C-alpha positions in Angstrom: -7.4 13.0 -65.7 -7.0 10.3 -67.9 -10.7 8.8 -67.3 -12.4 12.6 -68.7 -9.9 12.5 -71.4 -11.3 8.9 -72.4 -14.9 9.8 -72.2 -14.8 12.9 -74.3 -12.7 11.1 -77.0 -15.8 8.2 -77.0 -18.5 10.5 -77.4 -16.7 12.5 -80.4 -16.4 9.4 -82.4 -20.3 8.0 -81.9 -20.9 11.9 -83.0 -18.8 11.7 -86.2 -20.7 8.0 -86.9 -23.9 9.4 -86.7 -23.1 12.2 -89.3 -21.7 10.0 -91.8 -24.9 7.7 -91.6 -27.4 10.6 -91.7 -25.4 11.9 -95.0 -25.8 8.4 -96.4 -29.5 8.6 -95.5 -30.0 11.8 -97.5 -28.4 10.5 -100.5 -30.5 7.6 -100.4 -33.5 8.7 -99.2 -33.8 6.0 -96.1 -32.3 6.9 -92.8 -29.2 5.1 -91.2 -31.8 3.1 -88.9 -34.0 2.1 -91.6 -31.3 1.0 -93.6 -30.1 -0.9 -90.6 -33.7 -2.7 -90.2 -33.6 -3.8 -93.6 -30.4 -5.2 -93.2 -31.7 -7.4 -90.0 -31.3 -5.5 -87.0 -34.3 -6.0 -84.7 -35.1 -3.8 -82.1 -35.8 0.3 -81.3 -34.3 3.5 -82.7 -32.5 3.5 -79.0 -31.4 0.3 -79.1 -29.8 0.5 -82.4 -27.9 4.1 -81.4 -26.7 2.5 -78.2 -25.3 -0.9 -80.6 -23.2 1.7 -82.1 -21.2 2.5 -79.3 -17.5 0.9 -79.5 -15.4 0.4 -76.9 -12.9 2.7 -74.8 -9.7 4.2 -76.6 -6.7 3.5 -75.0 -6.3 6.1 -72.6 -4.6 9.3 -73.8 -0.8 10.8 -72.5 -1.7 13.1 -69.6 -1.4 17.0 -70.9 1.3 19.3 -69.6 1.3 21.0 -66.0 -0.1 24.4 -66.2 1.7 27.4 -64.9 1.2 28.4 -61.5 -0.9 31.2 -60.9 0.7 34.6 -59.3 1.2 34.5 -55.8 -1.3 36.9 -54.2 -0.1 39.4 -51.3 -0.2 38.3 -47.6 -3.1 39.3 -45.7 -2.9 41.5 -42.8 -1.9 40.5 -39.2 -5.2 40.0 -37.1 -4.9 42.3 -33.7 -3.8 41.2 -30.7 -6.0 39.4 -27.9 -7.0 41.1 -24.7 -4.4 40.2 -21.8 -5.9 38.2 -19.2 -6.0 37.8 -15.6 -2.9 36.6 -13.9 -3.2 32.9 -12.5 -3.2 32.6 -8.7 0.0 30.5 -7.1 -1.5 26.9 -7.2 0.5 24.3 -4.5 1.5 20.9 -5.9 -0.8 19.4 -2.4 -3.7 21.6 -3.9 -3.3 19.7 -7.5 -3.2 16.3 -6.2 -6.5 17.2 -4.3 -8.2 18.4 -6.8 -6.8 15.5 -8.9 -8.2 13.0 -5.9 -11.6 15.1 -6.0 -11.8 14.5 -9.9 -11.4 10.8 -9.4 -7.5 10.1 -9.2 -7.0 6.8 -7.4 -3.1 7.0 -7.2 -0.2 7.7 -4.5 0.9 11.7 -4.3 4.3 10.0 -5.6 2.3 8.6 -8.8 0.4 11.9 -9.2 3.8 13.8 -9.6 5.3 10.7 -12.2 2.1 11.0 -14.2 1.2 14.3 -14.0 4.5 16.7 -13.7 6.9 14.4 -15.1 8.7 14.0 -12.2 11.9 11.8 -12.6 12.8 10.0 -9.4 13.7 6.5 -8.2 10.9 4.8 -6.6 13.1 3.2 -3.7 14.5 6.8 -2.8 11.5 8.5 -2.8 9.3 5.8 -0.8 12.2 5.3 1.7 12.3 9.5 2.2 8.7 9.4 2.8 9.5 6.8 5.6 12.3 9.4 7.1 9.1 11.9 7.4 7.1 9.0 9.8 10.0 8.4 12.1 11.4 9.5 15.3 14.1 9.4 17.9 12.7 8.4 21.2 15.0 9.2 24.1 14.8 8.7 28.2 16.1 10.0 30.5 16.4 8.1 34.4 18.5 7.4 37.4 19.9 4.1 38.4 21.2 3.0 41.5 25.4 2.1 41.1 28.1 0.5 43.2 27.6 -1.2 46.5 30.5 -3.9 45.8 34.1 -4.4 46.0 33.4 -1.6 49.2 32.4 1.2 46.7 29.8 3.5 48.0 26.3 3.1 46.4 25.7 6.5 44.2 22.8 7.5 41.8 23.9 7.7 38.1 22.3 9.6 35.6 21.3 7.6 32.0 19.7 8.0 28.8 18.7 5.3 26.6 18.2 5.8 23.0 15.7 3.8 20.7 13.0 4.6 17.7 9.5 4.8 17.0 6.8 5.8 14.1 4.1 8.1 13.6 1.1 6.0 13.7 -1.3 8.9 14.6 -1.0 12.4 13.2 -3.1 15.2 13.8 -1.4 18.4 12.1 -3.9 21.1 13.1 -3.9 20.5 16.4 0.0 19.6 16.5 -0.8 15.3 18.1 0.6 12.5 17.0 0.5 8.9 18.4 4.1 6.8 18.1 4.1 3.2 17.9 7.8 2.2 19.8 9.1 -1.1 21.8 7.9 -1.3 25.1 11.7 -2.2 26.1 12.5 1.2 24.8 10.5 3.2 27.6 11.1 0.6 30.8 14.0 -0.2 32.6 14.1 -2.6 35.3 17.0 -0.7 37.2 15.7 2.7 37.1 14.9 4.4 40.3 11.5 5.1 41.3 11.4 8.9 41.5 11.9 8.5 37.8 10.0 5.6 36.7 6.6 4.3 37.1 6.2 0.2 37.1 9.6 0.3 35.3 8.2 3.4 32.5 10.5 5.8 32.5 8.7 9.3 33.1 11.1 11.3 31.3 10.3 10.3 27.5 11.5 12.8 24.6 10.9 12.4 20.8 12.8 14.4 18.0 11.8 14.4 14.7 13.7 13.7 11.5 15.9 16.9 10.7 15.2 17.9 14.4 17.7 16.3 16.4 18.5 19.3 19.0 17.6 20.2 22.2 15.8 23.3 21.2 13.4 20.5 19.3 12.7 18.4 21.9 9.2 17.1 22.0 7.6 15.9 25.2 5.9 12.6 25.5 3.1 10.9 27.2 3.2 7.1 27.9 0.0 6.2 26.9 0.2 2.1 27.6 1.8 -0.5 26.4 2.7 -4.3 26.8 6.0 -6.5 27.5 4.4 -9.7 26.2 4.1 -7.7 22.7 7.0 -5.3 23.1 4.9 -2.1 21.8 4.3 0.8 23.5 2.3 3.8 22.8 3.7 7.4 22.8 1.5 10.6 22.5 2.3 14.3 21.8 0.0 16.9 21.9 -0.2 20.4 20.9 3.0 21.0 19.7 4.2 24.2 17.6 6.8 21.9 15.7 4.9 19.1 14.7 2.2 21.8 13.2 4.9 23.5 11.3 7.0 20.2 10.2 6.6 18.0 7.1 6.1 15.0 9.5 3.9 12.2 7.8 1.9 9.7 9.5 3.0 6.4 8.5 1.5 4.1 5.9 0.6 0.6 6.8 1.1 -2.5 5.0 -0.5 -5.8 5.7 2.0 -7.9 7.0 0.7 -11.5 6.3 1.0 -10.5 2.7 4.9 -10.3 3.0 6.7 -12.6 1.1 10.4 -14.4 2.0 12.8 -12.3 -0.2 11.2 -9.5 -0.6 12.8 -6.0 0.0 13.0 -4.2 3.3 14.0 -0.7 4.7 15.0 -0.5 8.3 14.5 3.3 9.6 15.5 4.4 12.9 18.1 5.8 15.4 20.6 3.3 14.7 23.3 3.4 17.5 22.0 6.8 18.9 23.3 8.4 16.2 20.2 9.8 14.5 17.7 8.3 12.0 19.4 6.4 9.3 18.1 4.0 6.8 19.9 0.5 5.9 18.2 -2.2 3.4 18.1 -6.2 3.1 15.0 -8.7 2.4 12.6 -10.5 4.5 14.3 -13.5 5.2 11.8 -15.1 7.4 8.0 -14.3 7.6 7.2 -15.3 10.9 9.0 -17.3 13.4 9.5 -17.0 17.7 12.3 -15.8 19.6 12.7 -15.6 23.6 14.3 -12.3 24.8 14.9 -10.9 28.8 14.2 -7.9 29.8 17.4 -7.8 32.1 20.5 -10.1 33.6 19.2 -10.2 36.9 18.6 -13.6 38.6 14.3 -12.3 38.9 14.5 -11.4 35.2 11.4 -12.0 32.7 11.6 -13.9 29.5 8.9 -13.2 26.5 8.7 -15.2 23.4 7.7 -12.6 20.7 6.2 -13.4 17.0 8.8 -11.5 14.4 9.6 -11.1 10.9 13.5 -11.9 10.5 15.4 -9.5 8.0 19.1 -9.2 7.2 19.4 -5.6 6.8 21.7 -4.0 9.0 19.9 -3.9 13.0 21.5 -1.9 15.6 21.3 -0.7 19.0 19.0 2.3 18.9 17.1 1.0 15.8 14.3 -0.6 18.5 11.1 0.7 18.0 11.7 2.3 14.5 10.0 0.8 11.5 10.7 -2.3 9.1 9.0 -0.8 5.8 8.6 -2.5 2.1 10.1 -0.9 -0.4 7.0 0.7 -1.1 7.5 3.1 2.0 4.9 1.1 3.8 5.2 -0.1 7.6 5.5 -3.9 7.4 6.6 -4.2 11.0 8.4 -2.1 14.3 12.4 -3.3 14.6 12.7 -5.3 18.2 15.7 -7.2 18.5 18.5 -8.8 17.0 20.6 -11.9 17.1 24.6 -10.7 18.8 27.1 -13.0 18.1 30.5 -13.3 16.5 29.1 -16.3 14.7 26.2 -15.0 13.5 25.6 -11.9 11.1 23.0 -9.8 9.8 19.9 -11.7 11.7 17.7 -9.3 12.7 13.7 -8.9 14.1 10.4 -7.0 13.8 7.4 -7.7 15.5 4.9 -7.9 12.3 2.8 -4.7 11.2 -0.5 -6.1 11.6 0.4 -6.8 15.4 1.8 -3.9 16.1 -0.9 -2.0 14.8 -3.8 -4.1 16.5 -1.8 -3.7 19.7 -2.0 -0.1 19.5 -5.2 0.3 18.4 -6.3 -1.7 21.4 -4.0 0.5 23.9 -5.2 3.7 22.8 -9.1 2.5 22.9 -8.1 1.2 26.1 -5.8 3.5 28.1 -5.6 6.9 26.2 -8.9 8.4 29.2 -8.4 9.4 32.4 -11.1 6.8 33.5 -8.8 4.1 32.1 -7.9 1.8 35.2 -4.8 0.1 32.9 -2.0 0.9 30.9 -1.7 -2.8 28.8 -3.7 -4.3 26.3 -7.1 -6.0 27.3 -7.4 -9.2 24.8 -10.5 -11.6 24.7 -9.7 -15.3 25.7 -12.0 -17.5 23.8 -11.0 -20.6 25.7 -9.7 -22.9 23.1 -6.4 -24.8 22.1 -5.3 -24.6 18.6 -3.0 -26.9 16.8 -1.5 -27.3 12.9 -3.4 -29.8 11.7 -1.1 -29.7 8.1 1.2 -27.2 6.9 2.5 -26.7 3.0 4.1 -24.4 0.8 2.0 -23.0 -1.8 3.6 -21.5 -5.5 1.5 -18.6 -6.8 2.4 -18.6 -10.8 0.7 -15.2 -11.4 2.7 -13.5 -8.5 5.3 -15.7 -8.3 5.5 -16.1 -4.8 5.8 -18.6 -2.6 3.5 -18.7 1.2 3.5 -21.3 3.7 -0.2 -22.5 4.4 -1.6 -24.3 7.2 -4.6 -25.9 8.1 -5.7 -24.8 11.8 -7.7 -27.1 14.1 -9.4 -27.0 17.6 -7.5 -29.2 19.8 -9.3 -28.4 23.0 -11.8 -26.2 24.5 -11.5 -25.6 28.1 -14.6 -25.7 30.4 -16.3 -22.6 31.1 -14.8 -20.8 28.6 -16.6 -18.6 26.4 -16.7 -21.4 23.7 -17.5 -23.9 25.5 -21.1 -25.7 24.1 -20.4 -23.6 20.6 -16.7 -25.0 19.2 -15.7 -28.7 19.5 -12.6 -30.4 19.6 -11.3 -31.3 16.1 -13.4 -28.2 14.5 -11.3 -26.8 11.5 -11.0 -23.3 11.7 -11.6 -21.6 8.3 -12.3 -17.5 9.0 -12.9 -15.2 11.6 -15.0 -12.0 11.6 -15.4 -8.8 13.8 -18.1 -7.0 13.2 -17.3 -6.2 9.1 -14.3 -7.5 9.0 -13.5 -10.7 7.9 -9.8 -12.2 8.4 -9.2 -16.0 6.4 -7.4 -18.4 8.8 -4.4 -19.8 7.1 -1.7 -19.5 9.4 -1.2 -21.1 13.1 -1.0 -16.9 14.4 -3.8 -15.5 12.6 -6.8 -16.3 15.1 -4.7 -14.9 18.2 -3.4 -11.8 16.0 -6.8 -10.9 15.0 -8.6 -11.3 18.5 -6.4 -8.3 19.8 -9.0 -6.7 17.8 -12.1 -7.7 19.8 -13.6 -5.2 22.0 -16.3 -5.7 24.4 -19.8 -6.1 23.0 -18.5 -7.4 19.8 -19.8 -10.6 17.9 -17.5 -12.9 16.7 -18.2 -15.1 14.1 -16.0 -18.5 13.4 -16.5 -20.6 10.3 -15.7 -23.7 11.0 -15.2 -27.4 8.9 -17.2 -30.1 11.4 -17.5 -33.4 10.8 -20.9 -35.2 11.4 -21.7 -38.3 10.7 -18.6 -39.1 8.4 -19.2 -35.6 6.4 -17.9 -31.8 6.9 -20.3 -29.6 7.5 -19.3 -25.7 7.2 -20.4 -24.1 10.2 -20.4 -20.6 11.6 -20.4 -19.9 15.2 -21.1 -16.8 16.9 -19.8 -15.6 19.8 -20.9 -12.3 21.8 -17.5 -10.6 23.5 -18.4 -10.3 27.1 -16.4 -8.0 29.6 -15.8 -10.3 31.7 -14.0 -12.5 29.1 -11.4 -9.9 28.4 -7.9 -10.4 30.3 -4.9 -7.9 31.0 -1.8 -9.0 28.7 1.0 -7.1 30.2 
């Protein structure tokens, strides 16, 4: 507004000046421009006119605001739109599947939280998911009792209880494979007519929330190993499984578990039903020695385990040890029982349990199978720890033990003879397309459980030649004769 007023004022002043000069020119007979030239102006008429313009005047005062115009009448309402079709019912599972089809990468819980504003505690949600992949394992058998102090010998009916996790699940057919401990389904005292080579014949499982006799599921023993304390059970064509909300367990890489991380023990504690206890991982890898009985001929086995401080009780055996994301990191198998020791429970790492379970299914779950145990390749080498140290990762703020693993000896006529040498430093091992970096003493042995006859095993080693370290890749074909049964 002010700029426009200034412009108009300036133009009017120039017009008045031109008129005044014109009057003067008429009175004297000469034009104003001619008079200017006579008085010393040099330039054209346009230049002279331009020189007459003065500076812009001071901004004038804003004028008063005008009155508002009268308000017009409101327009008429538009016509209503036509009724649309009723929407169809859509389940959350269908929404999640569609989201995955369109590129969503997260878990089901992450989908719910992101798109449905689900307000739920992560730890609670994940532990509840773990419940749905956990089962009760119940074994019925008889044993002979008495015969001492002139007491008669009699057959006694017994029931033992443990736990398990659903490793593989087909809801459409009602088929599930369950991982548990070998010692849960084995008894050194069971009578022969209720067991086969110590494996109890009558094995049942119960799903979480369905621990009544009406919901008992008969389970078949697929195979197992006392050395690894892992067994696999199978349930087929179960209508109860088809109609249930059970889930296949999600498995984590146990080699990535760090000391101090949270852990959940889920299992049939004290035979009183599935329950959850919480603690931390105290030791990521150690060895314990256990016995399969109290008799003079009892066998002793050494297991590699993780140690946790979560409460572990009788009946937890075979159940899952989970991280706080509800992923399986181990199979609970033992606890230290002493009045002077508290909160020392143990679990077989999930990498071992999973490899053993797959090995058992591949080798034992068919009619032609001659064995009910693990078949593992033997390379014919002895390993040793060359150095060991703790390494801190500033990005993840975690500490891990890192070891350099060296070949101590190569056995004559073994599979590795002529290919590997003593003092070779083992860096990695690959079976088909899967590679494992070797940074702990147990990595190679654990990984070889995955080998099958005909596979090509590639070991990357560092060998000193003429005082120079050289990295070599050594290929070994897994011949069928090189496999051994691990009972």
